[in-house]
Structure formats: C-alpha cells, structure tokens
C-alpha positions in Angstrom: 100.7 108.7 28.0 99.1 105.3 28.5 97.5 104.3 31.8 100.2 101.6 32.3 103.0 104.2 32.5 101.2 107.0 34.3 101.8 107.5 38.0 98.1 107.9 38.7 97.7 104.6 40.5 100.3 105.6 43.1 98.9 109.1 43.4 95.3 107.8 43.8 96.2 105.1 46.3 98.6 107.4 48.1 95.8 110.0 48.7 93.5 107.2 49.8 96.1 105.8 52.2 96.9 109.3 53.5 93.2 110.0 54.1 92.8 106.7 55.9 95.8 107.7 58.1 94.2 111.1 58.9 90.9 109.4 59.7 92.6 107.0 62.0 94.6 109.9 63.6 91.4 111.8 64.2 89.8 108.7 65.8 92.8 108.4 68.1 92.8 112.1 68.8 89.1 112.1 69.9 89.4 108.9 71.9 92.9 109.0 73.4 95.1 111.7 72.0 98.3 110.3 73.6 98.0 107.3 71.4 98.8 109.4 68.3 102.5 108.8 69.0 102.3 105.2 69.8 103.5 102.1 68.0 99.9 101.0 67.6 99.0 104.1 65.5 102.2 103.7 63.5 101.3 100.1 62.7 97.8 101.0 61.6 99.1 103.8 59.4 101.7 101.6 57.9 99.3 98.7 57.3 96.8 101.0 55.6 99.5 102.4 53.4 100.9 98.9 52.5 97.5 97.7 51.5 96.9 100.7 49.3 100.4 100.4 47.8 99.6 96.8 47.0 96.4 97.9 45.3 98.3 100.4 43.3 100.7 97.8 42.2 98.0 95.3 41.3 96.1 98.1 39.4 99.3 98.9 37.4 99.8 95.2 36.6 96.2 94.9 35.4 96.6 98.0 33.3 99.8 96.5 31.8 97.9 93.4 30.6 98.5 91.1 33.6 102.3 90.9 33.4 104.8 93.5 34.7 108.4 93.7 35.6 109.9 94.9 38.9 110.7 98.5 38.0 107.4 99.5 36.5 105.5 98.1 39.4 107.8 99.7 42.0 106.9 103.2 40.8 103.2 103.2 41.8 103.9 101.3 45.0 106.6 103.6 46.2 104.6 106.7 45.1 101.7 105.5 47.3 104.1 105.5 50.3 105.6 108.9 49.4 102.3 110.6 49.3 100.7 108.8 52.2 103.7 109.3 54.5 103.9 113.0 53.5 100.2 113.5 54.4 100.8 111.7 57.7 103.8 113.8 58.7 101.9 117.0 57.8 98.9 115.8 59.8 101.1 115.1 62.9 102.9 118.5 62.6 99.6 120.4 62.3 98.0 118.5 65.1 100.8 119.0 67.6 101.7 122.6 66.6 98.4 124.2 65.7 95.3 122.2 66.5 96.3 121.0 70.0 99.7 122.1 71.3 98.9 120.6 74.7 99.4 117.2 73.0 103.2 117.7 73.6 102.7 118.0 77.3 100.3 115.0 77.4 102.9 112.9 75.5 105.6 113.9 78.0 103.5 113.1 81.0 102.5 109.7 79.5 106.1 108.9 78.7 107.2 109.8 82.2 104.4 107.7 83.7 105.3 104.7 81.4 108.9 104.8 82.5 108.1 105.3 86.1 105.4 102.6 86.3 107.4 100.0 84.4 110.8 99.5 86.0 110.4 95.7 85.6 110.2 96.2 81.8 113.5 98.1 81.8 115.1 95.4 84.0 113.9 92.7 81.6 115.4 94.7 78.7 118.8 94.5 80.4 118.9 98.0 81.9 120.9 98.4 85.1 119.4 100.5 88.0 121.6 103.4 86.9 120.5 103.1 83.3 116.9 103.0 84.4 117.4 106.1 86.5 119.1 107.9 83.6 116.1 106.9 81.3 113.7 108.3 83.9 115.6 111.5 84.2 115.8 111.8 80.4 112.0 111.3 80.3 111.5 114.0 82.9 113.9 116.6 81.5 113.9 115.7 77.7 112.6 117.9 75.0 109.3 116.9 73.5 107.7 118.4 70.5 107.1 118.1 66.8 109.4 120.6 65.0 109.6 121.3 61.3 113.1 120.0 61.1 112.2 116.9 63.1 109.2 116.3 60.8 111.4 116.5 57.7 113.9 114.0 59.3 111.0 111.7 60.2 109.7 111.8 56.7 113.0 111.0 55.2 113.5 108.1 57.6 110.1 106.8 56.7 110.8 107.0 53.0 113.9 104.9 53.4 112.0 102.2 55.2 109.1 102.5 52.8 111.4 102.0 49.8 112.5 98.7 51.3 108.8 97.7 51.9 107.9 98.9 48.4 110.6 96.7 46.9 109.3 93.7 48.7 105.7 94.4 47.6 106.9 94.9 44.1 108.6 91.5 44.1 105.2 90.0 45.2 103.2 91.9 42.6 105.4 91.5 39.5 104.6 88.8 37.0 106.7 88.0 34.0 
C-alpha cells in the first residue's frame, strides 16, 4: 500500500491532536477543574484537532504529488477527528468517573452559581422571570455526571459536527 492511500496521516495526527487535548485537559484540571466542561476548553480542543486535521490533509496531498481530489483528502482529515474526539471523550469519562468524581459536584455548584449570579444574562437572552426560575430550579435539581451512554452520545454528536468541518477542510486542502 502506498503512503498516499494509507490512513497513517489521519492516525498519526489524530493521536497528536488527542494528546494535545489531554495535555490541555490536565492543565485545566490542575489550574481550574470546573473549566474542563466549558466552552473555552471545547474550543481549544476543537482548534487543536482542526489544525492537526489540516496537517494530515496537507501531508496526504504532498504524498500524492501535490494534487488531490476531495474524497482522498477527506479520509485522513476525518480520521484525525475520529481518533482525537475518541481520546477526548475517553479522557473526560475517566477524569469524571475514576480520577476525580468530585468534579461532578464542582460542575453542578459552578452551574448553579452561574445561573444564580447572572439573571441579567437570562433576561437579555429573552427569558421571562418564570423561565429564569425554572432554569435555576433545573440547575439545582438536575442530574449531572458523565455516564457511559452519555459519553457515547456525545462522541456521536461530535462526529457528525466533525464530518462537516472535515468536509470544509477537505475543500480547502484539495488541489486538482
């Protein structure tokens, strides 16, 4: 099998992106563990994976002699996302269920505090007073945690979104 048709670029860059996500997660964990489930961490994880996916696509294009169609470049780019996102979901599951189960309680307390301390934000988002109270009650009584089933669903949702991003990156990288 030639280098141009092997999935090694996606596997290699997926492992690199996954490792970068784990390192970022550990930095967040040791500095402010509640931030592990924030938009900021998700954006960092996604950006690292997108850069690595782009590198996988460029590497595949180079191995293909400098020109490549959409489908052959999509494969290593999407493979990068598949592997990186799997590593990220496993990391989160292990952190919240085995390494530090108290993270669930910390997350819940932080979410309740966010809702309680920001009624103006909810008003700006169009929430009525009753809707805001319902949101606060949901925060206080809702179930928090990282379950196996929830992790699988999260992974599948991420894959769907990642495929769309992979297609966009493939259009950027392809060269006829």
